[in-house]
C-alpha positions as CSV (number, residue, x, y, z in Angstrom):
1,M,-7.6,-2.7,21.9
2,K,-10.2,-1.0,24.0
3,V,-12.2,1.6,22.1
4,T,-14.8,3.8,24.1
5,K,-17.7,5.8,22.6
6,L,-16.9,4.4,19.2
7,L,-19.7,4.3,16.5
8,P,-21.0,0.9,15.5
9,G,-18.6,-1.1,13.1
10,M,-15.7,1.2,13.7
11,R,-14.3,-0.9,16.4
12,T,-14.4,-4.2,13.8
13,I,-12.6,-2.1,11.4
14,L,-9.9,-0.9,13.8
15,I,-9.4,-4.7,14.9
16,L,-9.1,-5.9,11.3
17,F,-6.4,-3.2,10.7
18,F,-4.2,-4.0,13.4
19,A,-4.9,-7.9,13.1
20,V,-3.5,-7.8,9.6
21,L,-0.8,-5.0,10.3
22,F,0.7,-6.3,13.4
23,S,0.9,-10.0,13.0
24,T,3.6,-11.7,15.0
25,T,4.5,-14.6,12.7
26,A,6.3,-14.4,9.4
27,W,4.1,-14.9,6.3
28,S,7.0,-16.5,4.7
29,Q,6.7,-19.4,7.3
30,I,3.0,-20.0,6.7
31,L,2.4,-20.9,3.2
32,E,-0.9,-22.5,3.0
33,P,-2.7,-23.2,6.1
34,V,-5.7,-24.0,4.1
35,K,-5.5,-26.5,1.0
36,W,-8.5,-27.0,-1.2
37,N,-9.7,-30.0,-3.0
38,F,-12.4,-30.2,-5.6
39,S,-14.6,-33.2,-6.7
40,S,-17.9,-33.9,-8.3
41,E,-20.5,-36.6,-8.4
42,K,-23.5,-37.2,-10.5
43,T,-26.8,-37.7,-8.7
44,S,-28.9,-38.4,-11.7
45,E,-28.8,-38.2,-15.4
46,N,-28.5,-34.5,-15.5
47,E,-27.8,-33.3,-12.0
48,A,-24.6,-33.4,-10.0
49,V,-23.0,-32.1,-6.9
50,L,-19.9,-30.0,-6.8
51,T,-17.9,-30.5,-3.5
52,F,-15.2,-27.8,-2.2
53,K,-13.4,-29.5,0.7
54,A,-10.8,-27.3,2.7
55,D,-8.3,-29.1,4.8
56,I,-7.4,-26.8,7.5
57,E,-4.0,-27.0,9.6
58,A,-4.2,-27.2,13.4
59,H,-4.7,-23.8,15.2
60,W,-5.9,-22.1,12.1
61,H,-9.6,-21.6,11.2
62,L,-11.7,-20.5,8.0
63,Y,-14.5,-18.5,8.1
64,S,-18.1,-19.4,7.2
65,Q,-20.1,-17.8,4.3
66,D,-22.5,-16.5,6.9
67,I,-20.6,-13.7,8.8
68,P,-20.5,-10.0,8.6
69,M,-18.3,-8.1,6.0
70,A,-15.3,-8.1,8.5
71,P,-13.6,-10.6,8.1
72,P,-14.4,-11.4,4.6
73,A,-16.8,-14.6,4.4
74,T,-15.9,-17.4,2.4
75,T,-17.5,-16.6,-1.0
76,F,-18.1,-18.5,-4.2
77,F,-18.1,-17.0,-7.9
78,F,-19.5,-19.3,-10.9
79,E,-18.8,-18.2,-14.6
80,E,-22.6,-19.2,-15.4
81,D,-23.5,-20.3,-18.8
82,T,-27.3,-20.5,-19.1
83,L,-27.1,-22.7,-22.3
84,L,-24.7,-25.5,-20.5
85,Y,-25.7,-25.5,-16.8
86,E,-27.7,-23.8,-14.0
87,L,-27.2,-23.6,-10.2
88,I,-29.7,-25.4,-8.0
89,G,-30.1,-23.4,-4.9
90,E,-27.0,-21.9,-3.0
91,V,-23.6,-23.2,-2.0
92,T,-24.4,-25.3,1.4
93,E,-21.7,-25.8,4.1
94,S,-20.9,-28.4,6.7
95,E,-21.4,-27.7,10.3
96,S,-19.7,-24.6,11.6
97,I,-18.3,-23.6,15.1
98,K,-19.9,-20.4,16.5
99,E,-17.9,-18.8,19.0
100,F,-16.2,-15.6,20.1
101,D,-13.3,-14.6,17.9
102,P,-10.5,-12.5,19.6
103,N,-9.2,-11.5,16.4
104,F,-12.2,-9.4,15.6
105,D,-13.8,-9.2,19.1
106,M,-17.2,-10.7,18.0
107,V,-19.2,-14.0,17.8
108,L,-18.4,-15.4,14.4
109,K,-18.9,-18.8,12.5
110,Y,-15.9,-20.5,11.3
111,F,-14.5,-24.1,10.6
112,S,-11.3,-25.9,12.1
113,D,-9.7,-28.9,10.7
114,E,-11.9,-29.4,7.8
115,A,-14.8,-27.6,6.0
116,V,-16.9,-28.9,3.2
117,F,-19.1,-26.7,0.7
118,Q,-21.3,-28.1,-1.8
119,Q,-23.2,-26.7,-4.9
120,K,-26.0,-28.6,-6.9
121,I,-26.2,-28.2,-10.5
122,R,-28.3,-29.1,-13.4
123,L,-26.6,-30.0,-16.8
124,L,-28.6,-28.6,-19.7
125,T,-26.8,-30.5,-22.6
126,D,-25.2,-33.7,-23.3
127,D,-22.3,-32.0,-24.7
128,P,-18.9,-31.6,-22.9
129,V,-19.3,-29.0,-20.1
130,T,-16.6,-27.4,-18.0
131,I,-18.0,-25.3,-15.0
132,K,-15.4,-22.6,-13.9
133,G,-15.1,-20.1,-11.2
134,F,-13.2,-19.1,-8.0
135,L,-13.5,-18.8,-4.3
136,N,-12.4,-16.1,-2.1
137,Y,-11.6,-17.0,1.6
138,M,-9.6,-15.8,4.5
139,C,-8.2,-17.7,7.4
140,C,-6.8,-16.8,11.0
141,D,-5.3,-18.5,13.9
142,D,-5.9,-17.1,17.4
143,M,-3.6,-14.0,17.1
144,R,-3.4,-13.2,13.3
145,C,-5.0,-13.4,10.0
146,L,-3.7,-14.0,6.3
147,P,-4.9,-11.8,3.6
148,P,-8.1,-12.7,1.7
149,E,-7.0,-15.1,-1.4
150,D,-8.7,-16.2,-4.5
151,V,-8.7,-19.9,-5.5
152,D,-9.6,-20.9,-9.1
153,F,-11.6,-24.0,-9.6
154,D,-13.2,-26.1,-12.6
155,F,-15.4,-29.1,-12.9
156,A,-15.6,-31.3,-16.1
157,F,-18.7,-33.3,-17.2
158,N,-19.6,-35.2,-20.3
159,G,-16.1,-36.0,-21.5
160,A,-14.8,-32.4,-20.9
161,V,-11.4,-32.1,-19.4
162,A,-10.7,-30.0,-16.4
163,Q,-7.9,-27.3,-16.7
164,G,-6.1,-28.7,-13.7
165,E,-5.6,-31.9,-15.6
166,T,-4.0,-30.4,-18.7
167,T,-1.4,-28.1,-17.3
168,E,1.4,-29.3,-19.5
169,V,-0.8,-29.5,-22.6
170,A,-1.8,-25.9,-21.8
171,L,1.8,-24.8,-21.6
172,A,2.7,-26.6,-24.9
173,D,-0.1,-25.7,-27.1
174,G,-0.2,-22.0,-25.9
175,E,-3.7,-22.2,-24.2
176,Y,-2.1,-20.5,-21.3
177,K,1.3,-19.3,-22.2
178,P,4.2,-19.2,-20.0
179,T,5.7,-15.8,-18.6
180,T,7.1,-13.8,-21.6
181,V,11.1,-14.2,-21.8
182,I,12.1,-10.4,-22.6
183,I,15.8,-10.3,-22.2
184,K,18.6,-12.2,-24.0
185,D,21.1,-12.8,-21.1
186,K,19.7,-12.7,-17.7
187,A,23.3,-13.0,-16.1
188,I,23.8,-9.4,-17.4
189,L,21.5,-8.1,-14.8
190,E,24.2,-8.8,-12.1
191,E,26.7,-6.7,-13.9
192,M,23.9,-4.0,-14.3
193,K,22.7,-4.1,-10.6
194,I,21.1,-0.8,-9.7
195,E,23.0,0.6,-6.8
196,E,21.3,3.9,-6.4
197,L,17.8,2.2,-6.2
198,E,16.9,2.4,-2.5
199,Y,19.2,5.0,-0.9
200,G,17.3,8.1,-1.7
201,S,13.8,6.6,-0.4
202,I,15.6,5.1,2.6
203,W,16.8,8.3,3.7
204,D,13.5,10.2,2.8
205,L,11.8,7.6,5.0
206,F,14.2,8.0,7.9
207,I,13.7,11.7,7.8
208,L,10.0,11.4,7.5
209,A,9.8,9.1,10.5
210,F,12.2,11.1,12.6
211,L,10.0,14.3,12.0
212,A,6.9,12.1,12.8
213,G,8.8,11.4,16.3
214,L,9.4,14.9,16.9
215,I,5.8,15.6,16.4
216,A,4.9,12.7,18.5
217,I,6.5,14.4,21.5
218,L,4.5,17.6,21.2
219,T,1.0,15.7,21.7
220,P,-0.9,15.7,24.9
221,C,-0.2,12.2,25.7
222,V,3.5,12.4,25.9
223,F,4.6,16.2,26.4
224,P,3.5,16.2,29.9
225,M,5.3,12.8,30.8
226,I,8.7,14.4,30.0
227,P,9.2,16.2,33.3
228,M,7.6,13.5,35.2
229,T,9.7,10.7,33.6
230,V,13.0,12.5,33.8
231,S,12.2,13.5,37.4
232,F,11.9,9.9,38.2
233,F,15.5,9.2,36.9
234,M,16.9,12.2,38.9
235,H,15.0,11.8,42.2
236,D,18.1,10.6,44.2
237,G,20.6,13.4,44.5
238,E,23.4,11.1,45.5
239,S,23.2,8.8,42.5
240,K,23.0,11.2,39.5
241,A,25.3,8.9,37.6
242,K,22.8,6.0,38.2
243,G,20.1,8.0,37.2
244,K,21.6,9.3,33.9
245,F,22.6,5.5,33.2
246,Q,19.1,4.4,33.9
247,A,17.9,7.3,31.5
248,I,20.2,5.9,28.7
249,I,18.7,2.5,29.3
250,F,15.2,4.0,29.1
251,G,16.0,5.8,25.9
252,I,17.5,2.7,24.2
253,S,14.6,0.7,25.4
254,I,12.1,2.9,23.4
255,V,14.2,2.5,20.2
256,L,14.2,-1.1,20.7
257,I,10.7,-1.5,21.3
258,Y,9.7,0.5,18.2
259,T,12.3,-1.2,16.0
260,V,11.3,-4.6,17.1
261,I,7.9,-3.6,15.7
262,G,9.5,-2.7,12.4
263,T,11.5,-5.9,12.3
264,V,8.3,-7.9,12.9
265,I,6.5,-6.0,10.2
266,A,9.6,-6.6,7.7
267,L,9.4,-10.2,8.5
268,T,5.7,-10.5,8.2
269,L,5.3,-8.7,4.9
270,G,6.2,-11.0,2.0
271,V,6.3,-9.8,-1.7
272,N,2.8,-11.0,-2.3
273,F,1.3,-9.6,1.1
274,A,3.1,-6.3,0.4
275,N,1.5,-6.1,-2.8
276,W,-1.9,-7.1,-1.6
277,L,-1.7,-4.4,1.3
278,S,-0.6,-1.6,-1.3
279,T,-3.0,-2.3,-4.3
280,H,-6.0,-4.1,-3.0
281,W,-9.3,-2.1,-2.4
282,L,-9.9,-3.7,1.2
283,P,-6.8,-2.7,2.9
284,N,-6.7,0.8,1.4
285,V,-10.3,1.5,2.1
286,L,-9.5,0.2,5.8
287,F,-6.5,2.3,5.9
288,F,-8.6,5.4,4.8
289,L,-11.3,4.5,7.4
290,I,-8.7,4.2,10.2
291,F,-7.3,7.6,9.2
292,V,-10.7,9.1,9.5
293,I,-11.4,7.3,12.8
294,F,-8.1,8.7,14.4
295,A,-8.9,12.2,13.1
296,A,-12.4,12.0,14.7
297,S,-10.7,11.0,17.9
298,F,-8.1,13.9,17.7
299,F,-11.1,16.2,17.3
300,G,-12.4,15.0,20.6
301,M,-15.4,12.7,19.3
302,F,-14.1,9.7,21.3
303,E,-11.0,8.4,23.0
304,I,-9.1,5.1,21.8
305,T,-7.0,3.5,24.5
306,L,-5.2,0.2,25.1
307,P,-6.6,-2.3,27.9
308,S,-5.9,-1.0,31.5
309,W,-4.5,-4.3,32.4
310,M,-1.7,-4.1,29.9
311,I,-0.7,-0.7,31.1
312,N,-1.0,-1.6,34.8
313,K,1.0,-4.8,34.4
314,S,3.8,-2.7,32.7
315,D,3.7,-0.2,35.2
316,R,4.0,-2.5,38.1
317,N,7.3,-4.0,36.1
318,A,8.7,-0.5,35.9
319,E,9.0,-0.4,39.7
320,K,11.6,-3.0,39.6
321,G,15.5,-1.9,39.8
322,G,18.3,-2.3,37.5
323,I,17.7,-2.6,33.7
324,T,14.4,-4.1,33.9
325,G,12.8,-1.0,35.6
326,P,13.8,1.3,32.8
327,F,12.9,-0.9,30.1
328,F,9.3,-1.4,31.4
329,M,8.9,2.2,32.2
330,A,9.5,2.7,28.4
331,F,7.2,0.0,27.5
332,T,4.5,1.8,29.8
333,L,5.3,5.1,28.1
334,V,4.7,3.4,24.6
335,L,1.4,1.9,25.7
336,V,0.1,5.0,27.6
337,S,1.0,7.3,24.5
338,F,-0.7,5.0,22.1
339,S,-3.6,7.0,21.4
340,C,-1.5,9.9,20.2
341,T,1.5,8.0,18.7
342,G,-0.7,5.1,17.1
343,P,-1.5,7.2,13.9
344,L,2.0,8.4,13.4
345,V,3.4,4.9,13.8
346,G,0.8,3.4,11.6
347,S,1.6,5.9,9.0
348,I,5.2,5.1,8.8
349,L,4.5,1.1,8.6
350,V,2.1,1.8,6.0
351,K,4.5,3.9,3.9
352,S,7.2,1.5,4.4
353,A,5.1,-1.7,4.0
354,T,5.3,-1.7,0.3
355,G,9.3,-1.6,0.4
356,A,11.8,-4.5,1.0
357,W,12.6,-5.7,4.5
358,L,14.8,-3.0,5.5
359,E,12.1,0.0,5.1
360,P,10.0,-0.7,8.1
361,I,13.0,-1.2,10.4
362,I,14.5,2.2,9.2
363,G,11.1,3.8,9.6
364,M,10.6,2.9,13.2
365,L,14.2,3.4,14.0
366,G,14.0,7.1,12.7
367,F,10.8,7.6,14.8
368,S,12.0,5.9,18.1
369,L,15.3,8.0,17.9
370,A,13.3,11.4,17.9
371,F,10.7,10.0,20.3
372,A,13.4,9.0,22.9
373,L,15.8,12.0,22.3
374,P,14.1,14.5,24.8
375,F,14.0,12.0,27.6
376,A,17.7,11.2,27.4
377,L,18.7,15.0,26.9
378,F,16.5,16.2,29.9
379,A,17.9,13.4,31.9
380,F,21.4,14.6,31.3
381,F,20.6,18.3,31.5
382,P,17.7,18.5,34.1
383,S,18.2,22.2,34.4
384,W,16.6,22.5,30.8
385,L,13.2,21.2,32.4
386,N,12.7,24.8,33.9
387,K,12.8,26.4,30.4
388,M,10.2,23.9,28.9
389,P,6.9,25.5,28.0
390,K,4.0,24.4,30.4
391,S,1.3,22.1,29.3
392,G,-1.9,23.7,28.3
393,G,-4.4,24.3,25.6
394,W,-1.6,24.4,22.9
395,L,-1.3,20.7,23.3
396,N,-4.9,19.9,22.3
397,S,-4.3,22.6,19.3
398,V,-1.4,20.2,18.3
399,K,-3.6,17.2,18.4
400,V,-6.5,18.8,16.6
401,V,-4.0,19.9,13.6
402,L,-2.9,16.3,13.5
403,G,-6.6,15.4,13.1
404,F,-6.8,17.7,10.0
405,L,-3.6,16.2,8.6
406,E,-4.9,12.7,9.2
407,L,-8.0,13.4,7.1
408,A,-5.7,14.7,4.4
409,L,-3.4,12.0,4.3
410,G,-6.2,9.4,4.6
411,L,-7.3,10.3,1.3
412,K,-4.2,9.0,-0.5
413,F,-5.2,5.2,0.5
414,L,-8.8,5.8,-1.1
415,S,-7.2,7.4,-4.1
416,I,-4.9,4.4,-4.8
417,A,-8.2,1.9,-4.6
418,D,-9.9,4.4,-6.8
419,Q,-7.1,4.4,-9.5
420,T,-6.3,0.6,-9.2
421,Y,-9.9,-0.3,-9.7
422,H,-11.0,2.8,-12.1
423,W,-13.9,3.8,-9.9
424,G,-13.7,7.3,-10.7
425,L,-14.4,8.6,-7.3
426,L,-11.4,10.7,-6.7
427,D,-10.3,12.5,-9.9
428,R,-7.5,15.1,-9.2
429,E,-9.8,18.1,-9.0
430,V,-12.1,16.2,-6.6
431,Y,-9.2,15.4,-4.3
432,L,-7.7,18.9,-4.5
433,A,-11.0,20.3,-3.7
434,I,-11.2,18.3,-0.6
435,W,-7.5,19.1,0.3
436,I,-8.4,22.9,-0.1
437,V,-11.2,22.6,2.2
438,I,-9.5,20.6,4.9
439,F,-6.7,23.2,5.1
440,V,-8.8,26.1,4.9
441,L,-10.7,24.7,7.8
442,M,-7.3,24.0,9.7
443,G,-6.2,27.7,8.9
444,F,-9.5,29.1,10.4
445,Y,-8.9,26.8,13.5
446,L,-5.5,28.2,14.1
447,L,-6.8,31.6,13.8
448,G,-9.4,30.7,16.7
449,K,-12.4,30.9,14.4
450,I,-13.2,27.1,14.9
451,K,-13.3,25.5,18.1
452,F,-13.8,21.9,19.4
453,A,-14.9,20.4,22.6
454,H,-11.7,20.4,24.5
455,D,-10.2,23.6,23.1
456,S,-9.4,26.8,25.3
457,D,-10.3,30.1,24.2
458,V,-7.9,31.8,21.9
459,K,-7.6,35.2,23.4
460,F,-4.8,36.2,21.0
461,I,-2.7,34.8,18.3
462,S,1.1,34.0,19.2
463,V,3.7,34.6,16.6
464,P,4.4,30.8,16.2
465,R,0.5,30.2,15.7
466,L,0.5,33.1,13.3
467,T,3.5,31.6,11.4
468,F,1.4,28.2,10.9
469,V,-1.7,30.1,9.8
470,I,0.5,31.8,7.2
471,I,2.0,28.5,6.1
472,T,-1.5,27.0,5.9
473,F,-3.3,29.6,3.9
474,A,-0.1,29.9,1.6
475,F,-0.3,26.1,1.1
476,V,-4.0,26.5,0.2
477,M,-2.9,29.3,-2.5
478,Y,-0.3,26.8,-3.9
479,L,-3.2,23.9,-4.3
480,I,-5.9,26.4,-6.2
481,P,-4.1,26.5,-9.4
482,G,-3.9,22.8,-9.5
483,M,-7.8,22.9,-9.8
484,F,-6.9,24.2,-13.4
485,G,-4.2,22.0,-14.4
486,A,-1.0,23.3,-12.6
487,P,1.4,20.5,-12.1
488,L,2.0,21.0,-8.4
489,K,5.2,19.1,-8.6
490,F,5.9,19.4,-4.9
491,L,3.0,17.1,-4.2
492,S,3.0,14.9,-7.3
493,G,3.6,11.7,-5.5
494,Y,0.6,12.2,-3.2
495,L,-1.9,13.5,-5.6
496,P,-4.0,11.6,-8.3
497,P,-2.1,11.5,-11.9
498,A,-2.7,14.6,-13.9
499,Q,-4.3,12.7,-16.6
500,T,-7.3,12.2,-14.3
501,H,-8.0,16.0,-14.3
502,D,-11.3,17.0,-16.3
503,F,-10.0,20.5,-16.9
504,D,-6.4,20.6,-17.7
505,I,-5.4,23.8,-19.4
506,N,-1.9,22.3,-20.3
507,A,-3.5,19.2,-21.9
508,I,-5.9,21.4,-23.8
509,V,-3.1,23.5,-25.2
510,R,-1.0,20.5,-26.1
511,E,-4.2,18.9,-28.0
512,N,-4.4,22.4,-29.8
513,V,-0.8,22.4,-30.8
514,K,-0.9,18.8,-32.0
515,M,-4.0,19.5,-34.2
516,M,-2.1,22.5,-35.6
517,A,1.2,20.4,-36.2
518,P,2.1,19.2,-39.7
519,E,1.3,15.5,-40.2
520,D,5.0,14.7,-40.4
521,D,5.5,16.2,-37.1
522,M,2.8,14.2,-35.3
523,P,4.0,11.1,-33.2
524,A,3.9,8.1,-35.2
525,I,2.0,5.5,-33.4
526,C,1.5,2.1,-35.1
527,E,-1.9,1.2,-34.1
528,P,-4.4,2.3,-31.1
529,A,-3.0,1.2,-27.7
530,K,-4.8,-1.6,-25.9
531,Y,-6.2,-0.2,-22.7
532,H,-6.2,3.3,-23.7
533,E,-9.7,3.9,-22.4
534,F,-8.7,3.5,-18.8
535,L,-4.9,4.1,-18.8
536,H,-2.9,7.1,-20.0
537,L,0.5,8.2,-20.2
538,P,1.6,11.5,-18.4
539,L,2.4,14.9,-20.1
540,G,0.6,14.2,-23.3
541,L,2.8,11.3,-24.4
542,E,1.8,8.7,-26.8
543,G,2.7,5.0,-26.2
544,Y,1.4,1.7,-25.2
545,F,0.3,-0.4,-22.0
546,D,1.0,-4.0,-23.6
547,Y,4.5,-5.0,-23.9
548,E,3.9,-7.2,-27.2
549,Q,2.1,-4.5,-29.0
550,A,4.8,-2.0,-28.0
551,L,7.5,-4.3,-29.3
552,S,5.9,-4.8,-32.6
553,C,5.6,-1.0,-33.2
554,A,9.2,-0.7,-32.0
555,K,10.4,-3.1,-34.7
556,K,8.2,-1.4,-37.4
557,L,9.7,2.2,-36.7
558,N,13.2,0.9,-35.6
559,K,13.1,2.5,-32.3
560,P,14.4,1.2,-28.8
561,L,11.7,0.5,-26.3
562,F,11.5,2.5,-23.2
563,I,9.7,0.3,-20.6
564,D,8.1,1.8,-17.5
565,F,7.2,-0.6,-14.7
566,T,4.8,1.6,-12.7
567,G,1.7,1.4,-10.6
568,H,-1.3,3.5,-9.7
569,G,-0.3,3.6,-6.1
570,C,3.4,4.3,-6.7
571,V,4.2,7.7,-5.2
572,N,7.8,7.7,-6.5
573,C,6.5,7.1,-10.2
574,R,4.3,10.1,-10.0
575,E,7.3,12.1,-8.6
576,M,9.5,10.9,-11.5
577,E,6.8,11.8,-14.2
578,A,6.2,15.3,-12.8
579,N,9.9,16.2,-11.8
580,V,11.9,14.3,-14.5
581,W,9.7,13.3,-17.3
582,S,8.6,16.9,-17.6
583,D,11.8,18.5,-18.0
584,T,12.0,19.4,-21.8
585,K,15.1,17.6,-22.5
586,V,13.6,14.4,-21.2
587,L,10.3,14.7,-22.5
588,K,11.6,15.5,-26.3
589,R,13.9,12.3,-26.2
590,L,11.0,10.2,-24.9
591,Q,8.7,11.6,-27.6
592,E,11.0,11.3,-30.6
593,D,13.6,8.6,-29.8
594,Y,11.6,5.8,-27.9
595,I,8.4,3.8,-28.0
596,V,7.1,4.2,-24.5
597,V,5.3,1.4,-22.8
598,A,4.1,1.7,-19.4
599,L,3.3,-1.7,-17.6
600,Y,1.0,-1.2,-14.8
601,V,1.9,-3.9,-12.1
602,D,-1.2,-3.1,-10.0
603,D,-3.9,-2.7,-12.2
604,K,-6.9,-5.0,-11.7
605,T,-8.6,-5.1,-15.1
606,L,-9.1,-8.7,-16.1
607,V,-7.8,-9.6,-19.6
608,P,-9.6,-12.2,-22.0
609,E,-8.9,-15.8,-21.3
610,E,-6.8,-16.4,-24.2
611,E,-4.3,-13.7,-22.8
612,W,-4.0,-15.4,-19.4
613,I,-0.5,-16.7,-18.6
614,R,0.6,-19.4,-16.3
615,S,3.5,-18.0,-14.2
616,S,7.0,-19.6,-15.0
617,A,7.8,-18.6,-11.1
618,D,4.7,-20.1,-9.1
619,G,2.8,-22.2,-11.7
620,K,-0.3,-20.0,-11.2
621,L,-2.6,-18.4,-13.7
622,K,-2.3,-14.6,-14.1
623,K,-5.6,-13.2,-15.2
624,S,-5.4,-9.4,-14.7
625,V,-3.1,-6.7,-16.4
626,G,-1.4,-6.1,-13.2
627,K,-0.6,-9.7,-12.1
628,I,0.5,-10.6,-15.8
629,Y,3.1,-7.6,-15.8
630,A,4.1,-7.7,-12.1
631,D,5.0,-11.5,-13.1
632,L,7.0,-10.3,-16.2
633,Q,9.0,-8.1,-14.1
634,I,9.9,-10.4,-11.4
635,H,10.7,-13.3,-13.8
636,N,12.8,-11.2,-16.2
637,F,14.5,-8.7,-13.9
638,N,14.5,-10.2,-10.3
639,I,12.9,-7.1,-9.1
640,N,9.5,-6.1,-7.8
641,A,10.0,-2.4,-7.1
642,Q,8.7,0.4,-9.1
643,P,9.3,2.7,-10.8
644,Y,11.9,0.6,-12.7
645,Y,13.0,1.9,-16.4
646,L,14.6,-0.2,-19.1
647,L,15.8,0.6,-22.5
648,L,15.6,-2.5,-24.6
649,G,16.5,-3.5,-28.2
650,H,14.1,-5.7,-30.4
651,D,15.7,-8.8,-29.4
652,G,15.9,-8.2,-25.7
653,E,19.1,-6.5,-25.3
654,I,19.6,-4.2,-22.3
655,L,20.9,-1.1,-23.9
656,V,22.1,0.5,-20.6
657,K,22.1,-0.1,-17.0
658,P,18.4,0.3,-15.7
659,R,17.2,3.3,-13.6
660,A,14.9,3.6,-10.7
661,Y,13.7,6.4,-8.6
662,N,16.2,9.3,-8.9
663,L,15.3,12.9,-9.5
664,D,18.7,13.8,-11.2
665,I,17.4,15.1,-14.6
666,D,20.9,15.2,-16.2
667,A,21.6,11.7,-15.3
668,F,18.2,10.6,-16.9
669,V,18.9,12.5,-20.0
670,K,22.4,10.6,-20.2
671,F,20.4,7.5,-19.7
672,L,18.2,8.1,-22.5
673,E,21.1,9.4,-24.9
674,E,23.4,6.4,-24.2
675,G,20.5,4.0,-24.7
676,K,19.9,5.4,-28.4
677,K,23.5,5.5,-29.1
678,N,23.9,1.8,-28.2
679,F,20.7,0.9,-30.2
680,I,21.9,2.6,-33.3
681,E,25.2,0.6,-33.1
682,I,23.3,-2.7,-33.1
683,Y,20.4,-1.8,-35.7
684,G,21.5,1.3,-37.5
685,E,19.7,4.5,-37.9
């Protein structure tokens, strides 16, 4: 990618974003390009050297400790204990290669074939000592990169036993318990398979992508090319049929090119990578910066273009006849329009990346169908070209408006990282305040009160432009009550959770009502919930965030469990809470009939070592709240999508068919009523 007039550092961020997002080889085929081996050797009575050896597959390379922030350097973290040992100096590394890296367009230090890192230590006691920690690394080949990965290590001295040598003992004696088994009969899941799980979101994604394709047509990179491209197919008056045939091939080629991109993304995004992409701070902060950079480009700060050699080569191939010519002409259009369509395509891929293999394909299919539609229609009905509006300043206005939207939408990624890691940067009212400012500025821009470098003077306001002004300021008026706790259900999936709001009138009222209520009417909670300091249920509900604790309370109160597999970055979860849970019929049943437990699959909070589990699926230690409950969901229910709602008895009975994202309130009420009825039949009142 060629980026002109770009601020220092932005180019690297762009390259890292696209290197990860548009990889061309399936992650599922690349399991472990780097394999680590650990060893130690005593050099004196109380000193030793820890060795970390990386065996690297051919064509892959591992980055040095001594490189800039992008890509992530190889980094070592030790659980230091000043009473048992101390580190001597820094971690050293074997000789690295220093060359230009095409992935990041800069000179970097890296290793190929093999890398050796060493750390000197001094033992401070003759008692058994175990040195624990983890390393973080990233590896790439010449075209693509795998996401950064953590690897645990431990070294034993003076008769201590390393964790890696006691896997079976750990599983047997409970030091690291295996994944909790929740349900009695796993085969029953096949009978209760959720059929409505994906269809709503699939159609929503298709419609969103189709609208994005229509918007892309109105950008300055694409709109002026419509008459020029269509004229190319219809230039020969004696062969209009041939021109129409080529136009069809041209349209189909556009659809194929974009859909292939979606297919590649579907193949490359495995479950683990998709989870990392959607919840880790690094990709989310990068996506946020990418949106800010594209917004600055749309405002006219700089231009982002692909290399000219790529466009020229495609253009030369477009001069060929037959099917090859229209295909390469379509490819040329895709390349030339990149600076305008890139943010839209990237938004669709990012939205679909957390789904299953079908979502990216559906998203790109919807986008490309809308994008190719005008070219095919105008080729069949060339007289329509005379009725098209002429290119002019209005096209740049479309681009600037897209810039404002990019700024607003980019905040979502920063918000996900903020919620997942509990930074406290973007609480709901801060997020809303920024949105209000962005859309007020957009409204003034549409009125002609704000002008950018490439804008024409707005001598008068046209009716369509006035319509957009009214819509924009009406949207701002809709947002303002949200600053005081209004639920804003229409935007529930895109805003931080209501429980992050510092001044929520609704919450204050609920607390006052609760304080005035008789003791018997208060929700019966067995004991204070773990993680309540940073995790909260919506709508004033009382409940738990730990499965074992919730189960214990459910048995004590003889109530069924309502399990909510959710996530900080789960848009559909927030929509369900704002639009379904908030209904009085649903909320009353959740409060009175169930013990609610929300299991966050993307929370990064580390748990004490005695609560670590060794996954029954991949054998790896799970040390954070999110990883433990993501593993629990996959192991017990063979699904990793959220939201996922289950009603369970005390012995793991699935009381009713599980539910997922579905905004049908009556169906959710029936779900809760049926679960309660089946629970009473088993356990009594």
